Structure formats: structure tokens, C-alpha cells
Z-matrix of the N, CA and C atoms (Angstrom, degrees):
N
C 1 1.456
C 2 1.529 1 108.17
N 3 1.295 2 115.71 1 136.50
C 4 1.457 3 119.66 2 -176.86
C 5 1.526 4 111.28 3 -75.03
N 6 1.299 5 114.66 4 160.42
C 7 1.459 6 121.52 5 -179.95
C 8 1.524 7 110.09 6 -65.47
N 9 1.329 8 116.58 7 -39.34
C 10 1.460 9 120.87 8 178.88
C 11 1.523 10 110.94 9 -61.44
N 12 1.322 11 116.16 10 -42.25
C 13 1.464 12 120.56 11 179.28
C 14 1.525 13 110.92 12 -63.89
N 15 1.305 14 116.95 13 -40.39
C 16 1.466 15 121.05 14 177.90
C 17 1.525 16 110.75 15 -63.53
N 18 1.312 17 117.15 16 -42.66
C 19 1.465 18 121.08 17 179.20
C 20 1.519 19 111.15 18 -64.15
N 21 1.343 20 116.21 19 -40.91
C 22 1.463 21 119.67 20 179.13
C 23 1.528 22 111.17 21 -64.03
N 24 1.319 23 116.11 22 -41.47
C 25 1.478 24 119.51 23 179.89
C 26 1.522 25 111.06 24 -67.21
N 27 1.326 26 116.79 25 -37.55
C 28 1.464 27 120.36 26 178.58
C 29 1.533 28 110.35 27 -65.64
N 30 1.339 29 116.12 28 -41.51
C 31 1.473 30 120.38 29 177.84
C 32 1.525 31 110.35 30 -64.98
N 33 1.316 32 117.19 31 -37.52
C 34 1.463 33 121.43 32 177.96
C 35 1.535 34 110.70 33 -62.80
N 36 1.315 35 117.13 34 -40.02
C 37 1.464 36 120.88 35 177.02
C 38 1.526 37 110.94 36 -62.26
N 39 1.325 38 117.00 37 -42.30
C 40 1.464 39 121.02 38 179.11
C 41 1.520 40 111.07 39 -63.58
N 42 1.332 41 116.18 40 -41.33
C 43 1.462 42 120.62 41 179.12
C 44 1.523 43 109.89 42 -63.48
N 45 1.326 44 117.04 43 -42.94
C 46 1.466 45 120.91 44 179.76
C 47 1.534 46 111.22 45 -63.20
N 48 1.317 47 117.15 46 -40.66
C 49 1.468 48 120.03 47 178.40
C 50 1.520 49 110.88 48 -63.00
N 51 1.317 50 116.12 49 -42.20
C 52 1.469 51 120.03 50 179.96
C 53 1.530 52 110.65 51 -68.26
N 54 1.333 53 116.42 52 -36.08
C 55 1.468 54 119.78 53 177.68
C 56 1.524 55 110.65 54 -64.28
N 57 1.334 56 117.40 55 -34.63
C 58 1.461 57 120.50 56 178.13
C 59 1.527 58 111.10 57 -62.81
N 60 1.328 59 115.86 58 -33.99
C 61 1.467 60 119.70 59 -179.88
C 62 1.522 61 111.86 60 -67.99
N 63 1.332 62 117.12 61 -36.88
C 64 1.461 63 119.65 62 -176.93
C 65 1.529 64 112.63 63 -97.73
N 66 1.328 65 116.83 64 -1.35
C 67 1.464 66 120.54 65 179.16
C 68 1.520 67 109.80 66 -64.62
N 69 1.277 68 116.06 67 141.93
C 70 1.457 69 120.29 68 177.46
C 71 1.520 70 113.46 69 83.32
N 72 1.300 71 117.44 70 16.76
C 73 1.459 72 118.22 71 176.40
C 74 1.524 73 107.59 72 -69.35
N 75 1.283 74 114.87 73 126.86
C 76 1.463 75 118.80 74 179.67
C 77 1.520 76 108.96 75 -145.36
N 78 1.305 77 116.96 76 158.51
C 79 1.463 78 119.87 77 178.87
C 80 1.535 79 112.36 78 -63.27
N 81 1.318 80 116.65 79 -23.95
C 82 1.462 81 119.21 80 179.81
C 83 1.524 82 112.09 81 -71.02
N 84 1.329 83 116.94 82 -36.66
C 85 1.463 84 119.37 83 -178.45
C 86 1.522 85 113.01 84 -89.64
N 87 1.334 86 116.70 85 -33.49
C 88 1.466 87 120.44 86 -174.82
C 89 1.520 88 113.97 87 -105.11
N 90 1.308 89 116.74 88 -7.58
C 91 1.456 90 119.15 89 -177.80
C 92 1.511 91 111.09 90 90.69
N 93 1.295 92 116.39 91 144.78
C 94 1.449 93 121.63 92 -178.13
C 95 1.519 94 110.39 93 -81.09
N 96 1.306 95 116.91 94 135.23
C 97 1.460 96 124.64 95 178.68
C 98 1.532 97 112.64 96 56.91
N 99 1.315 98 115.55 97 45.37
C 100 1.458 99 120.16 98 175.89
C 101 1.528 100 108.85 99 -109.93
N 102 1.315 101 115.74 100 159.12
C 103 1.457 102 120.13 101 178.67
C 104 1.519 103 111.13 102 -65.84
N 105 1.315 104 116.45 103 -35.04
C 106 1.465 105 120.67 104 -179.86
C 107 1.529 106 110.46 105 -62.36
N 108 1.335 107 116.66 106 -45.68
C 109 1.466 108 121.08 107 178.67
C 110 1.526 109 111.04 108 -65.16
N 111 1.316 110 116.91 109 -42.03
C 112 1.464 111 121.13 110 -179.67
C 113 1.529 112 110.71 111 -63.45
N 114 1.318 113 117.19 112 -41.72
C 115 1.455 114 120.91 113 -179.28
C 116 1.528 115 110.81 114 -65.16
N 117 1.327 116 116.94 115 -45.05
C 118 1.460 117 120.36 116 179.26
C 119 1.525 118 110.81 117 -63.42
N 120 1.303 119 116.43 118 -39.64
C 121 1.459 120 120.64 119 -179.97
C 122 1.526 121 111.12 120 -65.49
N 123 1.326 122 116.87 121 -43.76
C 124 1.466 123 120.89 122 177.25
C 125 1.525 124 110.76 123 -63.77
N 126 1.338 125 116.18 124 -45.17
C 127 1.463 126 120.17 125 179.05
C 128 1.523 127 110.48 126 -57.64
N 129 1.322 128 116.55 127 -42.82
C 130 1.465 129 120.87 128 -179.63
C 131 1.530 130 109.94 129 -59.29
N 132 1.331 131 116.77 130 -45.64
C 133 1.459 132 121.17 131 -178.67
C 134 1.528 133 111.57 132 -65.36
N 135 1.304 134 116.93 133 -45.67
C 136 1.467 135 121.47 134 -178.43
C 137 1.525 136 110.19 135 -64.92
N 138 1.326 137 116.67 136 -43.13
C 139 1.458 138 120.25 137 -178.92
C 140 1.527 139 111.44 138 -68.08
N 141 1.315 140 117.19 139 -34.41
C 142 1.463 141 120.30 140 177.28
C 143 1.527 142 110.39 141 -64.81
N 144 1.326 143 117.52 142 -42.27
C 145 1.462 144 120.98 143 176.98
C 146 1.528 145 110.79 144 -62.70
N 147 1.333 146 115.45 145 -44.71
C 148 1.458 147 119.63 146 -179.14
C 149 1.524 148 110.82 147 -64.31
N 150 1.319 149 116.87 148 -38.49
C 151 1.458 150 120.65 149 178.59
C 152 1.526 151 110.31 150 -61.95
N 153 1.325 152 117.08 151 -45.77
C 154 1.460 153 120.27 152 179.49
C 155 1.522 154 111.54 153 -61.89
N 156 1.317 155 117.12 154 -41.41
C 157 1.459 156 120.68 155 178.52
C 158 1.530 157 110.94 156 -63.28
N 159 1.330 158 116.06 157 -42.28
C 160 1.465 159 119.66 158 179.45
C 161 1.523 160 111.04 159 -65.22
N 162 1.329 161 117.13 160 -40.78
C 163 1.465 162 119.86 161 179.07
C 164 1.526 163 111.19 162 -62.66
N 165 1.323 164 116.91 163 -39.20
C 166 1.462 165 120.84 164 177.81
C 167 1.524 166 110.48 165 -65.18
N 168 1.333 167 116.85 166 -44.71
C 169 1.460 168 120.54 167 179.33
C 170 1.523 169 111.47 168 -63.12
N 171 1.341 170 116.49 169 -40.85
C 172 1.473 171 120.76 170 178.71
C 173 1.517 172 109.88 171 -63.15
N 174 1.316 173 116.85 172 -43.80
C 175 1.465 174 120.50 173 -179.85
C 176 1.527 175 111.25 174 -63.07
N 177 1.327 176 116.00 175 -43.67
C 178 1.469 177 119.58 176 177.65
C 179 1.525 178 111.63 177 -62.23
N 180 1.319 179 115.87 178 -40.32
C 181 1.460 180 120.40 179 -179.34
C 182 1.531 181 110.86 180 -66.84
N 183 1.328 182 117.13 181 -37.40
C 184 1.458 183 120.67 182 179.96
C 185 1.522 184 111.28 183 -70.78
N 186 1.329 185 116.90 184 -31.00
C 187 1.457 186 119.73 185 178.79
C 188 1.518 187 112.83 186 -69.70
N 189 1.319 188 116.67 187 -21.13
C 190 1.455 189 120.47 188 178.40
C 191 1.528 190 110.81 189 -67.45
N 192 1.335 191 116.15 190 -28.10
C 193 1.475 192 119.81 191 -175.66
C 194 1.467 193 111.40 192 -100.45
């Protein structure tokens, strides 16, 4: 396994751990229209995009071998 592939998988694990922290953000638990809710919601969106990008890169890297 290449070093790049290992780094991508490690970054994917970190993203998943962080997503677990912000998972379940809802107005009921964090309050409606609060900064805390907005931050968790933004983090969720950004991390989801990053996860998809990492999965694509991992797949491309695996196809090389």
C-alpha cells in the first residue's frame, strides 16, 4: 500500500471521528438559531464534502494498483 493511500485513510478516520462529534445536531438539543447549532451544521456539511473527496481519492489511488 502506498504512503499516499495510508495518509488518505488516516485523514478519513479523523474526519469520521469529528463527524461523530457533530452528528445529531438538532434545534432541540442546541437551540434554534444559535451559534452552536450553526457551527455544528456547517461542520457537518464541510466534513461530508471532505469525506466524499477523500473517498474518491482513495478509490482512484487503489485503481492504480
